[in-house]
PDB file of N, CA, C, O and CB in Angstrom:
ATOM      1  N   MET A   1      66.641  29.941 -46.404  1.00  0.00           N
ATOM      2  CA  MET A   1      65.924  30.558 -45.302  1.00  0.00           C
ATOM      3  C   MET A   1      65.780  29.531 -44.178  1.00  0.00           C
ATOM      4  O   MET A   1      65.300  28.419 -44.399  1.00  0.00           O
ATOM      5  CB  MET A   1      64.531  31.085 -45.763  1.00  0.00           C
ATOM      6  N   LYS A   2      66.196  29.910 -42.987  1.00  0.00           N
ATOM      7  CA  LYS A   2      66.113  29.020 -41.827  1.00  0.00           C
ATOM      8  C   LYS A   2      64.729  29.096 -41.206  1.00  0.00           C
ATOM      9  O   LYS A   2      64.129  30.166 -41.096  1.00  0.00           O
ATOM     10  CB  LYS A   2      67.189  29.379 -40.781  1.00  0.00           C
ATOM     11  N   ARG A   3      64.247  27.949 -40.809  1.00  0.00           N
ATOM     12  CA  ARG A   3      62.989  27.864 -40.090  1.00  0.00           C
ATOM     13  C   ARG A   3      63.334  27.735 -38.616  1.00  0.00           C
ATOM     14  O   ARG A   3      63.961  26.758 -38.205  1.00  0.00           O
ATOM     15  CB  ARG A   3      62.106  26.660 -40.590  1.00  0.00           C
ATOM     16  N   LYS A   4      62.933  28.705 -37.829  1.00  0.00           N
ATOM     17  CA  LYS A   4      63.320  28.748 -36.416  1.00  0.00           C
ATOM     18  C   LYS A   4      62.500  27.803 -35.552  1.00  0.00           C
ATOM     19  O   LYS A   4      63.009  27.279 -34.562  1.00  0.00           O
ATOM     20  CB  LYS A   4      63.185  30.153 -35.886  1.00  0.00           C
ATOM     21  N   ASN A   5      61.260  27.579 -35.902  1.00  0.00           N
ATOM     22  CA  ASN A   5      60.372  26.779 -35.065  1.00  0.00           C
ATOM     23  C   ASN A   5      60.386  25.316 -35.488  1.00  0.00           C
ATOM     24  O   ASN A   5      59.713  24.920 -36.440  1.00  0.00           O
ATOM     25  CB  ASN A   5      58.948  27.328 -35.123  1.00  0.00           C
ATOM     26  N   ILE A   6      61.158  24.533 -34.768  1.00  0.00           N
ATOM     27  CA  ILE A   6      61.200  23.099 -35.033  1.00  0.00           C
ATOM     28  C   ILE A   6      60.185  22.441 -34.103  1.00  0.00           C
ATOM     29  O   ILE A   6      60.270  22.594 -32.885  1.00  0.00           O
ATOM     30  CB  ILE A   6      62.651  22.507 -34.822  1.00  0.00           C
ATOM     31  N   PRO A   7      59.225  21.707 -34.672  1.00  0.00           N
ATOM     32  CA  PRO A   7      58.188  21.077 -33.846  1.00  0.00           C
ATOM     33  C   PRO A   7      58.777  20.119 -32.807  1.00  0.00           C
ATOM     34  O   PRO A   7      59.846  19.542 -33.008  1.00  0.00           O
ATOM     35  CB  PRO A   7      57.202  20.326 -34.734  1.00  0.00           C
ATOM     36  N   THR A   8      58.068  19.968 -31.714  1.00  0.00           N
ATOM     37  CA  THR A   8      58.515  19.125 -30.605  1.00  0.00           C
ATOM     38  C   THR A   8      58.746  17.685 -31.034  1.00  0.00           C
ATOM     39  O   THR A   8      59.690  17.044 -30.572  1.00  0.00           O
ATOM     40  CB  THR A   8      57.502  19.164 -29.482  1.00  0.00           C
ATOM     41  N   ASP A   9      57.889  17.169 -31.917  1.00  0.00           N
ATOM     42  CA  ASP A   9      58.063  15.779 -32.349  1.00  0.00           C
ATOM     43  C   ASP A   9      59.381  15.566 -33.087  1.00  0.00           C
ATOM     44  O   ASP A   9      59.911  14.456 -33.103  1.00  0.00           O
ATOM     45  CB  ASP A   9      56.905  15.361 -33.241  1.00  0.00           C
ATOM     46  N   ILE A  10      59.904  16.614 -33.691  1.00  0.00           N
ATOM     47  CA  ILE A  10      61.204  16.517 -34.364  1.00  0.00           C
ATOM     48  C   ILE A  10      62.329  16.787 -33.377  1.00  0.00           C
ATOM     49  O   ILE A  10      63.353  16.103 -33.402  1.00  0.00           O
ATOM     50  CB  ILE A  10      61.284  17.505 -35.547  1.00  0.00           C
ATOM     51  N   LYS A  11      62.151  17.774 -32.511  1.00  0.00           N
ATOM     52  CA  LYS A  11      63.186  18.097 -31.519  1.00  0.00           C
ATOM     53  C   LYS A  11      63.525  16.912 -30.628  1.00  0.00           C
ATOM     54  O   LYS A  11      64.660  16.782 -30.168  1.00  0.00           O
ATOM     55  CB  LYS A  11      62.738  19.262 -30.661  1.00  0.00           C
ATOM     56  N   SER A  12      62.558  16.061 -30.387  1.00  0.00           N
ATOM     57  CA  SER A  12      62.784  14.929 -29.484  1.00  0.00           C
ATOM     58  C   SER A  12      63.485  13.754 -30.173  1.00  0.00           C
ATOM     59  O   SER A  12      63.843  12.779 -29.512  1.00  0.00           O
ATOM     60  CB  SER A  12      61.460  14.462 -28.906  1.00  0.00           C
ATOM     61  N   LYS A  13      63.682  13.834 -31.477  1.00  0.00           N
ATOM     62  CA  LYS A  13      64.311  12.740 -32.223  1.00  0.00           C
ATOM     63  C   LYS A  13      65.827  12.746 -32.048  1.00  0.00           C
ATOM     64  O   LYS A  13      66.465  13.797 -31.983  1.00  0.00           O
ATOM     65  CB  LYS A  13      63.957  12.838 -33.712  1.00  0.00           C
ATOM     66  N   SER A  14      66.373  11.548 -31.975  1.00  0.00           N
ATOM     67  CA  SER A  14      67.829  11.403 -31.966  1.00  0.00           C
ATOM     68  C   SER A  14      68.340  11.595 -33.391  1.00  0.00           C
ATOM     69  O   SER A  14      67.559  11.690 -34.338  1.00  0.00           O
ATOM     70  CB  SER A  14      68.259  10.005 -31.397  1.00  0.00           C
ATOM     71  N   LEU A  15      69.642  11.649 -33.524  1.00  0.00           N
ATOM     72  CA  LEU A  15      70.241  11.781 -34.847  1.00  0.00           C
ATOM     73  C   LEU A  15      69.856  10.594 -35.733  1.00  0.00           C
ATOM     74  O   LEU A  15      69.491  10.776 -36.895  1.00  0.00           O
ATOM     75  CB  LEU A  15      71.773  11.892 -34.735  1.00  0.00           C
ATOM     76  N   ASN A  16      69.937   9.392 -35.190  1.00  0.00           N
ATOM     77  CA  ASN A  16      69.591   8.200 -35.981  1.00  0.00           C
ATOM     78  C   ASN A  16      68.120   8.176 -36.383  1.00  0.00           C
ATOM     79  O   ASN A  16      67.790   7.796 -37.506  1.00  0.00           O
ATOM     80  CB  ASN A  16      69.922   6.939 -35.198  1.00  0.00           C
ATOM     81  N   GLU A  17      67.245   8.574 -35.481  1.00  0.00           N
ATOM     82  CA  GLU A  17      65.817   8.624 -35.810  1.00  0.00           C
ATOM     83  C   GLU A  17      65.553   9.642 -36.915  1.00  0.00           C
ATOM     84  O   GLU A  17      64.750   9.405 -37.817  1.00  0.00           O
ATOM     85  CB  GLU A  17      64.985   8.970 -34.559  1.00  0.00           C
ATOM     86  N   THR A  18      66.237  10.770 -36.830  1.00  0.00           N
ATOM     87  CA  THR A  18      66.071  11.817 -37.832  1.00  0.00           C
ATOM     88  C   THR A  18      66.577  11.348 -39.188  1.00  0.00           C
ATOM     89  O   THR A  18      65.919  11.547 -40.209  1.00  0.00           O
ATOM     90  CB  THR A  18      66.805  13.092 -37.406  1.00  0.00           C
ATOM     91  N   LYS A  19      67.750  10.724 -39.192  1.00  0.00           N
ATOM     92  CA  LYS A  19      68.303  10.206 -40.447  1.00  0.00           C
ATOM     93  C   LYS A  19      67.382   9.163 -41.064  1.00  0.00           C
ATOM     94  O   LYS A  19      67.219   9.122 -42.284  1.00  0.00           O
ATOM     95  CB  LYS A  19      69.692   9.603 -40.212  1.00  0.00           C
ATOM     96  N   SER A  20      66.788   8.334 -40.244  1.00  0.00           N
ATOM     97  CA  SER A  20      65.876   7.304 -40.732  1.00  0.00           C
ATOM     98  C   SER A  20      64.644   7.930 -41.384  1.00  0.00           C
ATOM     99  O   SER A  20      64.218   7.502 -42.456  1.00  0.00           O
ATOM    100  CB  SER A  20      65.454   6.377 -39.586  1.00  0.00           C
ATOM    101  N   GLU A  21      64.082   8.931 -40.740  1.00  0.00           N
ATOM    102  CA  GLU A  21      62.908   9.588 -41.321  1.00  0.00           C
ATOM    103  C   GLU A  21      63.275  10.293 -42.620  1.00  0.00           C
ATOM    104  O   GLU A  21      62.502  10.268 -43.578  1.00  0.00           O
ATOM    105  CB  GLU A  21      62.301  10.592 -40.326  1.00  0.00           C
ATOM    106  N   ILE A  22      64.433  10.915 -42.661  1.00  0.00           N
ATOM    107  CA  ILE A  22      64.883  11.566 -43.893  1.00  0.00           C
ATOM    108  C   ILE A  22      65.001  10.539 -45.018  1.00  0.00           C
ATOM    109  O   ILE A  22      64.582  10.797 -46.146  1.00  0.00           O
ATOM    110  CB  ILE A  22      66.239  12.281 -43.670  1.00  0.00           C
ATOM    111  N   SER A  23      65.562   9.397 -44.713  1.00  0.00           N
ATOM    112  CA  SER A  23      65.692   8.334 -45.726  1.00  0.00           C
ATOM    113  C   SER A  23      64.330   7.892 -46.244  1.00  0.00           C
ATOM    114  O   SER A  23      64.151   7.690 -47.445  1.00  0.00           O
ATOM    115  CB  SER A  23      66.443   7.126 -45.145  1.00  0.00           C
ATOM    116  N   ASP A  24      63.372   7.743 -45.337  1.00  0.00           N
ATOM    117  CA  ASP A  24      62.019   7.348 -45.736  1.00  0.00           C
ATOM    118  C   ASP A  24      61.391   8.392 -46.666  1.00  0.00           C
ATOM    119  O   ASP A  24      60.780   8.048 -47.678  1.00  0.00           O
ATOM    120  CB  ASP A  24      61.133   7.146 -44.493  1.00  0.00           C
ATOM    121  N   ILE A  25      61.547   9.650 -46.313  1.00  0.00           N
ATOM    122  CA  ILE A  25      60.981  10.726 -47.130  1.00  0.00           C
ATOM    123  C   ILE A  25      61.650  10.757 -48.499  1.00  0.00           C
ATOM    124  O   ILE A  25      60.973  10.871 -49.521  1.00  0.00           O
ATOM    125  CB  ILE A  25      61.142  12.092 -46.425  1.00  0.00           C
ATOM    126  N   LEU A  26      62.966  10.655 -48.521  1.00  0.00           N
ATOM    127  CA  LEU A  26      63.673  10.677 -49.800  1.00  0.00           C
ATOM    128  C   LEU A  26      63.248   9.518 -50.696  1.00  0.00           C
ATOM    129  O   LEU A  26      63.112   9.679 -51.909  1.00  0.00           O
ATOM    130  CB  LEU A  26      65.180  10.629 -49.570  1.00  0.00           C
ATOM    131  N   GLU A  27      63.041   8.368 -50.100  1.00  0.00           N
ATOM    132  CA  GLU A  27      62.594   7.211 -50.886  1.00  0.00           C
ATOM    133  C   GLU A  27      61.229   7.475 -51.507  1.00  0.00           C
ATOM    134  O   GLU A  27      61.006   7.176 -52.681  1.00  0.00           O
ATOM    135  CB  GLU A  27      62.539   5.949 -50.008  1.00  0.00           C
ATOM    136  N   ARG A  28      60.309   8.039 -50.712  1.00  0.00           N
ATOM    137  CA  ARG A  28      58.977   8.352 -51.249  1.00  0.00           C
ATOM    138  C   ARG A  28      59.075   9.373 -52.378  1.00  0.00           C
ATOM    139  O   ARG A  28      58.426   9.227 -53.414  1.00  0.00           O
ATOM    140  CB  ARG A  28      58.055   8.885 -50.133  1.00  0.00           C
ATOM    141  N   LEU A  29      59.892  10.412 -52.169  1.00  0.00           N
ATOM    142  CA  LEU A  29      60.025  11.451 -53.187  1.00  0.00           C
ATOM    143  C   LEU A  29      60.676  10.910 -54.461  1.00  0.00           C
ATOM    144  O   LEU A  29      60.253  11.248 -55.567  1.00  0.00           O
ATOM    145  CB  LEU A  29      60.841  12.621 -52.640  1.00  0.00           C
ATOM    146  N   GLU A  30      61.685  10.084 -54.309  1.00  0.00           N
ATOM    147  CA  GLU A  30      62.385   9.537 -55.473  1.00  0.00           C
ATOM    148  C   GLU A  30      61.526   8.551 -56.257  1.00  0.00           C
ATOM    149  O   GLU A  30      61.651   8.456 -57.478  1.00  0.00           O
ATOM    150  CB  GLU A  30      63.666   8.857 -55.035  1.00  0.00           C
ATOM    151  N   ASN A  31      60.669   7.830 -55.576  1.00  0.00           N
ATOM    152  CA  ASN A  31      59.845   6.818 -56.236  1.00  0.00           C
ATOM    153  C   ASN A  31      58.481   7.334 -56.670  1.00  0.00           C
ATOM    154  O   ASN A  31      57.661   6.578 -57.191  1.00  0.00           O
ATOM    155  CB  ASN A  31      59.660   5.649 -55.323  1.00  0.00           C
ATOM    156  N   ASN A  32      58.241   8.618 -56.455  1.00  0.00           N
ATOM    157  CA  ASN A  32      56.964   9.234 -56.845  1.00  0.00           C
ATOM    158  C   ASN A  32      55.766   8.452 -56.326  1.00  0.00           C
ATOM    159  O   ASN A  32      54.782   8.256 -57.039  1.00  0.00           O
ATOM    160  CB  ASN A  32      56.877   9.346 -58.358  1.00  0.00           C
ATOM    161  N   LYS A  33      55.859   8.008 -55.070  1.00  0.00           N
ATOM    162  CA  LYS A  33      54.779   7.210 -54.482  1.00  0.00           C
ATOM    163  C   LYS A  33      53.649   8.065 -53.910  1.00  0.00           C
ATOM    164  O   LYS A  33      52.647   7.532 -53.434  1.00  0.00           O
ATOM    165  CB  LYS A  33      55.336   6.322 -53.394  1.00  0.00           C
ATOM    166  N   VAL A  34      53.807   9.376 -53.957  1.00  0.00           N
ATOM    167  CA  VAL A  34      52.798  10.260 -53.375  1.00  0.00           C
ATOM    168  C   VAL A  34      52.423  11.344 -54.383  1.00  0.00           C
ATOM    169  O   VAL A  34      53.153  11.607 -55.338  1.00  0.00           O
ATOM    170  CB  VAL A  34      53.314  10.896 -52.056  1.00  0.00           C
ATOM    171  N   ASP A  35      51.273  11.962 -54.149  1.00  0.00           N
ATOM    172  CA  ASP A  35      50.834  13.025 -55.041  1.00  0.00           C
ATOM    173  C   ASP A  35      51.608  14.316 -54.764  1.00  0.00           C
ATOM    174  O   ASP A  35      52.424  14.378 -53.844  1.00  0.00           O
ATOM    175  CB  ASP A  35      49.324  13.263 -54.887  1.00  0.00           C
ATOM    176  N   LEU A  36      51.345  15.324 -55.557  1.00  0.00           N
ATOM    177  CA  LEU A  36      52.085  16.577 -55.473  1.00  0.00           C
ATOM    178  C   LEU A  36      51.956  17.230 -54.099  1.00  0.00           C
ATOM    179  O   LEU A  36      52.948  17.697 -53.540  1.00  0.00           O
ATOM    180  CB  LEU A  36      51.605  17.535 -56.544  1.00  0.00           C
ATOM    181  N   GLU A  37      50.755  17.267 -53.558  1.00  0.00           N
ATOM    182  CA  GLU A  37      50.543  17.908 -52.250  1.00  0.00           C
ATOM    183  C   GLU A  37      51.303  17.175 -51.149  1.00  0.00           C
ATOM    184  O   GLU A  37      51.915  17.811 -50.291  1.00  0.00           O
ATOM    185  CB  GLU A  37      49.041  17.953 -51.908  1.00  0.00           C
ATOM    186  N   ALA A  38      51.270  15.858 -51.169  1.00  0.00           N
ATOM    187  CA  ALA A  38      52.006  15.072 -50.174  1.00  0.00           C
ATOM    188  C   ALA A  38      53.508  15.257 -50.354  1.00  0.00           C
ATOM    189  O   ALA A  38      54.255  15.312 -49.376  1.00  0.00           O
ATOM    190  CB  ALA A  38      51.637  13.576 -50.280  1.00  0.00           C
ATOM    191  N   SER A  39      53.947  15.353 -51.602  1.00  0.00           N
ATOM    192  CA  SER A  39      55.370  15.589 -51.873  1.00  0.00           C
ATOM    193  C   SER A  39      55.809  16.931 -51.306  1.00  0.00           C
ATOM    194  O   SER A  39      56.903  17.059 -50.756  1.00  0.00           O
ATOM    195  CB  SER A  39      55.651  15.536 -53.387  1.00  0.00           C
ATOM    196  N   LYS A  40      54.960  17.909 -51.445  1.00  0.00           N
ATOM    197  CA  LYS A  40      55.251  19.247 -50.928  1.00  0.00           C
ATOM    198  C   LYS A  40      55.383  19.206 -49.402  1.00  0.00           C
ATOM    199  O   LYS A  40      56.303  19.802 -48.842  1.00  0.00           O
ATOM    200  CB  LYS A  40      54.143  20.248 -51.350  1.00  0.00           C
ATOM    201  N   LYS A  41      54.475  18.511 -48.737  1.00  0.00           N
ATOM    202  CA  LYS A  41      54.531  18.384 -47.274  1.00  0.00           C
ATOM    203  C   LYS A  41      55.773  17.610 -46.841  1.00  0.00           C
ATOM    204  O   LYS A  41      56.434  17.972 -45.867  1.00  0.00           O
ATOM    205  CB  LYS A  41      53.263  17.685 -46.744  1.00  0.00           C
ATOM    206  N   ASP A  42      56.083  16.539 -47.577  1.00  0.00           N
ATOM    207  CA  ASP A  42      57.293  15.766 -47.274  1.00  0.00           C
ATOM    208  C   ASP A  42      58.537  16.635 -47.409  1.00  0.00           C
ATOM    209  O   ASP A  42      59.437  16.580 -46.571  1.00  0.00           O
ATOM    210  CB  ASP A  42      57.400  14.542 -48.202  1.00  0.00           C
ATOM    211  N   TYR A  43      58.580  17.434 -48.463  1.00  0.00           N
ATOM    212  CA  TYR A  43      59.734  18.297 -48.698  1.00  0.00           C
ATOM    213  C   TYR A  43      59.895  19.305 -47.561  1.00  0.00           C
ATOM    214  O   TYR A  43      61.004  19.527 -47.076  1.00  0.00           O
ATOM    215  CB  TYR A  43      59.592  19.028 -50.044  1.00  0.00           C
ATOM    216  N   GLU A  44      58.794  19.910 -47.142  1.00  0.00           N
ATOM    217  CA  GLU A  44      58.852  20.870 -46.031  1.00  0.00           C
ATOM    218  C   GLU A  44      59.348  20.189 -44.753  1.00  0.00           C
ATOM    219  O   GLU A  44      60.162  20.755 -44.023  1.00  0.00           O
ATOM    220  CB  GLU A  44      57.462  21.506 -45.790  1.00  0.00           C
ATOM    221  N   ARG A  45      58.865  18.991 -44.485  1.00  0.00           N
ATOM    222  CA  ARG A  45      59.316  18.255 -43.294  1.00  0.00           C
ATOM    223  C   ARG A  45      60.795  17.915 -43.425  1.00  0.00           C
ATOM    224  O   ARG A  45      61.538  17.976 -42.445  1.00  0.00           O
ATOM    225  CB  ARG A  45      58.481  16.960 -43.092  1.00  0.00           C
ATOM    226  N   LEU A  46      61.216  17.565 -44.611  1.00  0.00           N
ATOM    227  CA  LEU A  46      62.618  17.263 -44.866  1.00  0.00           C
ATOM    228  C   LEU A  46      63.503  18.460 -44.523  1.00  0.00           C
ATOM    229  O   LEU A  46      64.567  18.292 -43.927  1.00  0.00           O
ATOM    230  CB  LEU A  46      62.818  16.856 -46.331  1.00  0.00           C
ATOM    231  N   LEU A  47      63.078  19.644 -44.889  1.00  0.00           N
ATOM    232  CA  LEU A  47      63.842  20.852 -44.573  1.00  0.00           C
ATOM    233  C   LEU A  47      63.935  21.073 -43.065  1.00  0.00           C
ATOM    234  O   LEU A  47      64.987  21.457 -42.553  1.00  0.00           O
ATOM    235  CB  LEU A  47      63.205  22.073 -45.243  1.00  0.00           C
ATOM    236  N   ILE A  48      62.846  20.834 -42.364  1.00  0.00           N
ATOM    237  CA  ILE A  48      62.841  21.003 -40.910  1.00  0.00           C
ATOM    238  C   ILE A  48      63.726  19.948 -40.248  1.00  0.00           C
ATOM    239  O   ILE A  48      64.461  20.251 -39.308  1.00  0.00           O
ATOM    240  CB  ILE A  48      61.401  20.917 -40.359  1.00  0.00           C
ATOM    241  N   LEU A  49      63.654  18.717 -40.737  1.00  0.00           N
ATOM    242  CA  LEU A  49      64.527  17.660 -40.209  1.00  0.00           C
ATOM    243  C   LEU A  49      65.996  18.021 -40.434  1.00  0.00           C
ATOM    244  O   LEU A  49      66.840  17.776 -39.572  1.00  0.00           O
ATOM    245  CB  LEU A  49      64.201  16.299 -40.876  1.00  0.00           C
ATOM    246  N   ASN A  50      66.287  18.593 -41.575  1.00  0.00           N
ATOM    247  CA  ASN A  50      67.647  19.025 -41.865  1.00  0.00           C
ATOM    248  C   ASN A  50      68.098  20.105 -40.879  1.00  0.00           C
ATOM    249  O   ASN A  50      69.233  20.076 -40.403  1.00  0.00           O
ATOM    250  CB  ASN A  50      67.746  19.545 -43.305  1.00  0.00           C
ATOM    251  N   ASP A  51      67.227  21.040 -40.577  1.00  0.00           N
ATOM    252  CA  ASP A  51      67.546  22.070 -39.580  1.00  0.00           C
ATOM    253  C   ASP A  51      67.824  21.437 -38.221  1.00  0.00           C
ATOM    254  O   ASP A  51      68.730  21.857 -37.501  1.00  0.00           O
ATOM    255  CB  ASP A  51      66.394  23.088 -39.464  1.00  0.00           C
ATOM    256  N   HIS A  52      67.039  20.428 -37.883  1.00  0.00           N
ATOM    257  CA  HIS A  52      67.224  19.737 -36.604  1.00  0.00           C
ATOM    258  C   HIS A  52      68.601  19.075 -36.552  1.00  0.00           C
ATOM    259  O   HIS A  52      69.296  19.174 -35.541  1.00  0.00           O
ATOM    260  CB  HIS A  52      66.112  18.682 -36.389  1.00  0.00           C
ATOM    261  N   ILE A  53      68.998  18.406 -37.626  1.00  0.00           N
ATOM    262  CA  ILE A  53      70.327  17.781 -37.667  1.00  0.00           C
ATOM    263  C   ILE A  53      71.405  18.844 -37.551  1.00  0.00           C
ATOM    264  O   ILE A  53      72.395  18.653 -36.844  1.00  0.00           O
ATOM    265  CB  ILE A  53      70.517  16.967 -38.968  1.00  0.00           C
ATOM    266  N   ASP A  54      71.223  19.946 -38.229  1.00  0.00           N
ATOM    267  CA  ASP A  54      72.183  21.050 -38.145  1.00  0.00           C
ATOM    268  C   ASP A  54      72.319  21.526 -36.699  1.00  0.00           C
ATOM    269  O   ASP A  54      73.428  21.759 -36.220  1.00  0.00           O
ATOM    270  CB  ASP A  54      71.749  22.222 -39.058  1.00  0.00           C
ATOM    271  N   ASN A  55      71.198  21.668 -36.015  1.00  0.00           N
ATOM    272  CA  ASN A  55      71.226  22.086 -34.607  1.00  0.00           C
ATOM    273  C   ASN A  55      71.922  21.056 -33.722  1.00  0.00           C
ATOM    274  O   ASN A  55      72.679  21.418 -32.821  1.00  0.00           O
ATOM    275  CB  ASN A  55      69.805  22.322 -34.099  1.00  0.00           C
ATOM    276  N   LEU A  56      71.668  19.776 -33.978  1.00  0.00           N
ATOM    277  CA  LEU A  56      72.327  18.725 -33.191  1.00  0.00           C
ATOM    278  C   LEU A  56      73.842  18.781 -33.367  1.00  0.00           C
ATOM    279  O   LEU A  56      74.588  18.660 -32.395  1.00  0.00           O
ATOM    280  CB  LEU A  56      71.800  17.335 -33.600  1.00  0.00           C
ATOM    281  N   PHE A  57      74.292  18.965 -34.600  1.00  0.00           N
ATOM    282  CA  PHE A  57      75.730  19.035 -34.850  1.00  0.00           C
ATOM    283  C   PHE A  57      76.351  20.284 -34.226  1.00  0.00           C
ATOM    284  O   PHE A  57      77.460  20.227 -33.695  1.00  0.00           O
ATOM    285  CB  PHE A  57      76.003  19.014 -36.350  1.00  0.00           C
ATOM    286  N   LYS A  58      75.648  21.394 -34.287  1.00  0.00           N
ATOM    287  CA  LYS A  58      76.158  22.617 -33.657  1.00  0.00           C
ATOM    288  C   LYS A  58      76.283  22.433 -32.147  1.00  0.00           C
ATOM    289  O   LYS A  58      77.254  22.881 -31.537  1.00  0.00           O
ATOM    290  CB  LYS A  58      75.237  23.815 -33.971  1.00  0.00           C
ATOM    291  N   GLU A  59      75.304  21.777 -31.557  1.00  0.00           N
ATOM    292  CA  GLU A  59      75.332  21.504 -30.119  1.00  0.00           C
ATOM    293  C   GLU A  59      76.529  20.617 -29.769  1.00  0.00           C
ATOM    294  O   GLU A  59      77.237  20.879 -28.796  1.00  0.00           O
ATOM    295  CB  GLU A  59      74.014  20.832 -29.668  1.00  0.00           C
ATOM    296  N   LYS A  60      76.748  19.577 -30.557  1.00  0.00           N
ATOM    297  CA  LYS A  60      77.894  18.680 -30.323  1.00  0.00           C
ATOM    298  C   LYS A  60      79.210  19.430 -30.487  1.00  0.00           C
ATOM    299  O   LYS A  60      80.138  19.230 -29.702  1.00  0.00           O
ATOM    300  CB  LYS A  60      77.850  17.478 -31.290  1.00  0.00           C
ATOM    301  N   LEU A  61      79.301  20.282 -31.489  1.00  0.00           N
ATOM    302  CA  LEU A  61      80.509  21.066 -31.712  1.00  0.00           C
ATOM    303  C   LEU A  61      80.778  21.989 -30.531  1.00  0.00           C
ATOM    304  O   LEU A  61      81.920  22.114 -30.088  1.00  0.00           O
ATOM    305  CB  LEU A  61      80.391  21.878 -33.004  1.00  0.00           C
ATOM    306  N   ASN A  62      79.747  22.629 -30.027  1.00  0.00           N
ATOM    307  CA  ASN A  62      79.911  23.500 -28.862  1.00  0.00           C
ATOM    308  C   ASN A  62      80.366  22.715 -27.638  1.00  0.00           C
ATOM    309  O   ASN A  62      81.183  23.202 -26.855  1.00  0.00           O
ATOM    310  CB  ASN A  62      78.604  24.229 -28.556  1.00  0.00           C
ATOM    311  N   ASN A  63      79.846  21.511 -27.470  1.00  0.00           N
ATOM    312  CA  ASN A  63      80.276  20.666 -26.353  1.00  0.00           C
ATOM    313  C   ASN A  63      81.750  20.307 -26.483  1.00  0.00           C
ATOM    314  O   ASN A  63      82.488  20.334 -25.498  1.00  0.00           O
ATOM    315  CB  ASN A  63      79.426  19.389 -26.285  1.00  0.00           C
ATOM    316  N   ILE A  64      82.175  19.975 -27.684  1.00  0.00           N
ATOM    317  CA  ILE A  64      83.583  19.634 -27.916  1.00  0.00           C
ATOM    318  C   ILE A  64      84.472  20.837 -27.640  1.00  0.00           C
ATOM    319  O   ILE A  64      85.511  20.708 -26.991  1.00  0.00           O
ATOM    320  CB  ILE A  64      83.793  19.136 -29.361  1.00  0.00           C
ATOM    321  N   LYS A  65      84.073  21.993 -28.125  1.00  0.00           N
ATOM    322  CA  LYS A  65      84.856  23.210 -27.888  1.00  0.00           C
ATOM    323  C   LYS A  65      84.951  23.513 -26.399  1.00  0.00           C
ATOM    324  O   LYS A  65      86.003  23.921 -25.908  1.00  0.00           O
ATOM    325  CB  LYS A  65      84.235  24.403 -28.629  1.00  0.00           C
ATOM    326  N   SER A  66      83.854  23.313 -25.689  1.00  0.00           N
ATOM    327  CA  SER A  66      83.838  23.554 -24.251  1.00  0.00           C
ATOM    328  C   SER A  66      84.800  22.616 -23.529  1.00  0.00           C
ATOM    329  O   SER A  66      85.529  23.037 -22.631  1.00  0.00           O
ATOM    330  CB  SER A  66      82.420  23.385 -23.698  1.00  0.00           C
ATOM    331  N   ILE A  67      84.801  21.356 -23.920  1.00  0.00           N
ATOM    332  CA  ILE A  67      85.710  20.373 -23.312  1.00  0.00           C
ATOM    333  C   ILE A  67      87.158  20.732 -23.624  1.00  0.00           C
ATOM    334  O   ILE A  67      88.019  20.654 -22.747  1.00  0.00           O
ATOM    335  CB  ILE A  67      85.391  18.943 -23.817  1.00  0.00           C
ATOM    336  N   GLU A  68      87.431  21.122 -24.863  1.00  0.00           N
ATOM    337  CA  GLU A  68      88.791  21.507 -25.243  1.00  0.00           C
ATOM    338  C   GLU A  68      89.260  22.711 -24.435  1.00  0.00           C
ATOM    339  O   GLU A  68      90.397  22.744 -23.963  1.00  0.00           O
ATOM    340  CB  GLU A  68      88.861  21.821 -26.744  1.00  0.00           C
ATOM    341  N   LEU A  69      88.390  23.688 -24.279  1.00  0.00           N
ATOM    342  CA  LEU A  69      88.733  24.880 -23.513  1.00  0.00           C
ATOM    343  C   LEU A  69      88.989  24.520 -22.058  1.00  0.00           C
ATOM    344  O   LEU A  69      89.933  25.018 -21.445  1.00  0.00           O
ATOM    345  CB  LEU A  69      87.619  25.929 -23.616  1.00  0.00           C
ATOM    346  N   LYS A  70      88.162  23.673 -21.518  1.00  0.00           N
ATOM    347  CA  LYS A  70      88.322  23.230 -20.133  1.00  0.00           C
ATOM    348  C   LYS A  70      89.649  22.497 -19.959  1.00  0.00           C
ATOM    349  O   LYS A  70      90.344  22.702 -18.963  1.00  0.00           O
ATOM    350  CB  LYS A  70      87.149  22.319 -19.715  1.00  0.00           C
ATOM    351  N   ASN A  71      90.002  21.653 -20.911  1.00  0.00           N
ATOM    352  CA  ASN A  71      91.263  20.911 -20.842  1.00  0.00           C
ATOM    353  C   ASN A  71      92.476  21.827 -20.970  1.00  0.00           C
ATOM    354  O   ASN A  71      93.513  21.562 -20.362  1.00  0.00           O
ATOM    355  CB  ASN A  71      91.305  19.852 -21.931  1.00  0.00           C
ATOM    356  N   LYS A  72      92.363  22.884 -21.739  1.00  0.00           N
ATOM    357  CA  LYS A  72      93.473  23.829 -21.900  1.00  0.00           C
ATOM    358  C   LYS A  72      93.719  24.623 -20.628  1.00  0.00           C
ATOM    359  O   LYS A  72      94.858  24.969 -20.315  1.00  0.00           O
ATOM    360  CB  LYS A  72      93.195  24.783 -23.058  1.00  0.00           C
ATOM    361  N   THR A  73      92.653  24.910 -19.898  1.00  0.00           N
ATOM    362  CA  THR A  73      92.792  25.712 -18.684  1.00  0.00           C
ATOM    363  C   THR A  73      93.124  24.868 -17.464  1.00  0.00           C
ATOM    364  O   THR A  73      93.399  25.407 -16.393  1.00  0.00           O
ATOM    365  CB  THR A  73      91.524  26.487 -18.431  1.00  0.00           C
ATOM    366  N   SER A  74      93.100  23.556 -17.617  1.00  0.00           N
ATOM    367  CA  SER A  74      93.394  22.669 -16.476  1.00  0.00           C
ATOM    368  C   SER A  74      94.874  22.472 -16.302  1.00  0.00           C
ATOM    369  O   SER A  74      95.299  21.757 -15.394  1.00  0.00           O
ATOM    370  CB  SER A  74      92.720  21.317 -16.653  1.00  0.00           C
TER     371      SER A  74
END
């Protein structure tokens, strides 16, 4: 299930910033450094961060397609 509403604090992150936060969350989850409720919140944020990365890649793909189309018509 896709979450359509990506919070502004996530939307403003670059790909590298997003990947870094994902790594931090995964480390916490793998090392069981947080309680169940915190793990649940981390997991939900992880899903939203993943959606954000998906959106960034789709945007880049559309830009590439646009450039290719422009080059073909030139």
